[in-house]
One Martini backbone bead per residue (centre of mass of N, CA, C, O) as a GRO file, in nm:
protein
  157
    1MET     BB    1   0.095   0.038   0.023
    2LEU     BB    2   0.043   0.365   0.001
    3GLU     BB    3   0.215   0.645   0.144
    4ILE     BB    4   0.083   0.986   0.212
    5GLU     BB    5   0.307   1.228   0.374
    6ARG     BB    6   0.309   1.492   0.595
    7LYS     BB    7   0.562   1.695   0.786
    8PHE     BB    8   0.575   1.884   1.107
    9LEU     BB    9   0.677   2.126   1.302
   10ILE     BB   10   0.606   2.197   1.648
   11THR     BB   11   0.613   2.473   1.896
   12LYS     BB   12   0.282   2.477   1.968
   13ILE     BB   13   0.065   2.353   2.184
   14PRO     BB   14  -0.245   2.299   2.221
   15ALA     BB   15  -0.443   2.386   2.489
   16ASP     BB   16  -0.671   2.149   2.405
   17ILE     BB   17  -0.541   1.857   2.367
   18THR     BB   18  -0.697   1.665   2.587
   19GLN     BB   19  -0.969   1.635   2.403
   20TYR     BB   20  -0.825   1.430   2.240
   21PRO     BB   21  -0.747   1.158   2.103
   22HIS     BB   22  -0.519   0.911   2.259
   23HIS     BB   23  -0.178   0.754   2.243
   24ASN     BB   24   0.050   0.525   2.337
   25ILE     BB   25   0.381   0.492   2.183
   26MET     BB   26   0.589   0.224   2.078
   27GLN     BB   27   0.918   0.200   1.911
   28TRP     BB   28   1.092  -0.006   1.660
   29TYR     BB   29   1.409  -0.040   1.468
   30TYR     BB   30   1.490  -0.191   1.143
   31PHE     BB   31   1.668  -0.375   0.903
   32ASN     BB   32   1.638  -0.571   0.638
   33GLU     BB   33   1.766  -0.746   0.377
   34GLY     BB   34   1.619  -0.526   0.173
   35GLU     BB   35   1.645  -0.240   0.312
   36LYS     BB   36   1.397  -0.224   0.491
   37LEU     BB   37   1.192  -0.081   0.704
   38VAL     BB   38   1.130  -0.173   1.038
   39ARG     BB   39   0.834  -0.159   1.249
   40LEU     BB   40   0.765  -0.167   1.603
   41ARG     BB   41   0.437  -0.162   1.754
   42LYS     BB   42   0.294  -0.008   2.052
   43LYS     BB   43  -0.071   0.017   2.102
   44GLY     BB   44  -0.140  -0.038   2.377
   45ASN     BB   45  -0.268  -0.378   2.308
   46GLN     BB   46  -0.123  -0.338   2.037
   47TYR     BB   47   0.049  -0.511   1.753
   48TYR     BB   48   0.315  -0.422   1.518
   49GLN     BB   49   0.420  -0.456   1.161
   50THR     BB   50   0.631  -0.244   0.957
   51VAL     BB   51   0.694  -0.188   0.612
   52LYS     BB   52   0.939   0.033   0.466
   53SER     BB   53   1.010   0.264   0.210
   54SER     BB   54   1.201   0.483   0.273
   55TYR     BB   55   1.139   0.840   0.210
   56GLY     BB   56   0.879   1.075   0.218
   57LEU     BB   57   0.589   1.128   0.069
   58ILE     BB   58   0.626   0.854  -0.097
   59ARG     BB   59   0.546   0.515   0.018
   60GLU     BB   60   0.584   0.210   0.120
   61GLU     BB   61   0.330   0.012   0.310
   62ASP     BB   62   0.334  -0.272   0.547
   63GLU     BB   63   0.085  -0.406   0.770
   64GLU     BB   64   0.079  -0.609   1.079
   65SER     BB   65  -0.028  -0.809   1.307
   66LEU     BB   66   0.056  -0.904   1.643
   67THR     BB   67   0.175  -1.082   1.891
   68GLN     BB   68   0.312  -1.036   2.178
   69SER     BB   69   0.533  -1.258   2.148
   70VAL     BB   70   0.642  -1.166   1.885
   71PHE     BB   71   0.708  -0.881   1.956
   72GLU     BB   72   0.910  -0.945   2.193
   73GLU     BB   73   1.108  -1.098   2.027
   74ASP     BB   74   1.178  -0.880   1.816
   75ARG     BB   75   1.248  -0.629   2.004
   76ASN     BB   76   1.508  -0.755   2.132
   77ASN     BB   77   1.685  -0.686   1.864
   78VAL     BB   78   1.615  -0.336   1.900
   79GLU     BB   79   1.657  -0.168   2.171
   80ASP     BB   80   1.836   0.094   2.052
   81ARG     BB   81   1.565   0.155   1.854
   82TYR     BB   82   1.381   0.395   2.031
   83LEU     BB   83   1.042   0.508   2.109
   84GLU     BB   84   0.824   0.779   2.242
   85LYS     BB   85   0.467   0.857   2.237
   86THR     BB   86   0.202   1.085   2.181
   87ARG     BB   87  -0.115   1.053   2.013
   88TYR     BB   88  -0.306   1.291   1.845
   89GLU     BB   89  -0.642   1.335   1.720
   90ILE     BB   90  -0.702   1.605   1.487
   91PRO     BB   91  -0.936   1.779   1.350
   92TYR     BB   92  -0.909   1.887   0.991
   93GLU     BB   93  -1.124   1.938   0.816
   94TRP     BB   94  -1.098   1.636   0.623
   95LYS     BB   95  -0.880   1.562   0.838
   96THR     BB   96  -0.600   1.421   1.030
   97ILE     BB   97  -0.408   1.509   1.294
   98GLU     BB   98  -0.090   1.378   1.390
   99LEU     BB   99   0.010   1.438   1.720
  100ASP     BB  100   0.345   1.427   1.833
  101ILE     BB  101   0.459   1.357   2.168
  102TYR     BB  102   0.758   1.324   2.291
  103ASN     BB  103   0.963   1.113   2.479
  104TRP     BB  104   1.223   1.103   2.657
  105LYS     BB  105   1.493   1.170   2.456
  106LEU     BB  106   1.245   1.353   2.284
  107GLU     BB  107   1.067   1.554   2.473
  108TRP     BB  108   1.038   1.839   2.293
  109LEU     BB  109   0.911   1.698   2.060
  110VAL     BB  110   0.692   1.810   1.785
  111VAL     BB  111   0.464   1.638   1.551
  112ALA     BB  112   0.303   1.656   1.236
  113GLU     BB  113   0.064   1.452   1.057
  114ILE     BB  114  -0.050   1.386   0.716
  115GLU     BB  115  -0.264   1.209   0.524
  116PHE     BB  116  -0.318   1.086   0.186
  117THR     BB  117  -0.457   0.988  -0.141
  118SER     BB  118  -0.265   1.203  -0.293
  119GLU     BB  119  -0.028   1.409  -0.439
  120GLN     BB  120  -0.228   1.641  -0.496
  121GLU     BB  121  -0.347   1.671  -0.212
  122ALA     BB  122  -0.088   1.727  -0.067
  123ASN     BB  123   0.007   1.980  -0.243
  124GLY     BB  124  -0.277   2.139  -0.167
  125PHE     BB  125  -0.213   2.171   0.120
  126LYS     BB  126  -0.301   2.387   0.389
  127MET     BB  127  -0.142   2.488   0.643
  128PRO     BB  128  -0.152   2.569   0.946
  129ASP     BB  129  -0.034   2.825   1.136
  130ARG     BB  130   0.079   2.637   1.372
  131PHE     BB  131   0.272   2.555   1.178
  132ASP     BB  132   0.589   2.492   1.081
  133ARG     BB  133   0.825   2.326   0.962
  134GLU     BB  134   0.895   2.129   0.710
  135LEU     BB  135   0.986   1.750   0.709
  136THR     BB  136   0.954   1.638   0.448
  137GLY     BB  137   1.232   1.432   0.345
  138MET     BB  138   1.384   1.417   0.624
  139ALA     BB  139   1.579   1.190   0.749
  140GLU     BB  140   1.626   1.328   1.052
  141ALA     BB  141   1.293   1.319   1.099
  142GLU     BB  142   1.274   1.032   1.121
  143ASN     BB  143   1.203   0.786   1.353
  144ALA     BB  144   1.453   0.612   1.313
  145TYR     BB  145   1.662   0.822   1.359
  146LEU     BB  146   1.569   0.917   1.631
  147ALA     BB  147   1.597   0.642   1.775
  148LYS     BB  148   1.911   0.626   1.724
  149TYR     BB  149   2.024   0.952   1.764
  150GLY     BB  150   1.821   1.171   1.793
  151ILE     BB  151   1.832   1.499   1.797
  152PRO     BB  152   1.899   1.708   1.562
  153ASP     BB  153   2.018   2.023   1.489
  154SER     BB  154   1.807   2.081   1.256
  155LEU     BB  155   1.559   2.080   1.479
  156ARG     BB  156   1.673   2.325   1.671
  157GLU     BB  157   1.666   2.591   1.481
   0.00000   0.00000   0.00000
């Protein structure tokens, strides 16, 4: 399946953030033999494995549910490439903004992601005023990079 997504840095969290549905998410990352990114995700009591190609506006993404035991076995192999975040789902026009507030070693970072059904829709999207710099296509703004290396200087500027 294709994932079409834009990503933005957020410097001011909405004051009413707690009114929106939210989930705590833990994620681990590694690369498989074909050099595709593999993400292991725990969201509440649900477990997933997602295989992604590359980074940027459009990429391949295949996700499947896992049992807790398979998840635990796989995640033990990638303990050092880990992040935690709370994801808020905020309605905006006809879309949903997924606002991620990172925890632990990424604690001040806040990022918004919006998924689209086409490249044209993504390119025509007018971002809200509260959004700051666009991060789409920045390898160092990808979760796998953040999980391994932490926050790069390019996001602190």
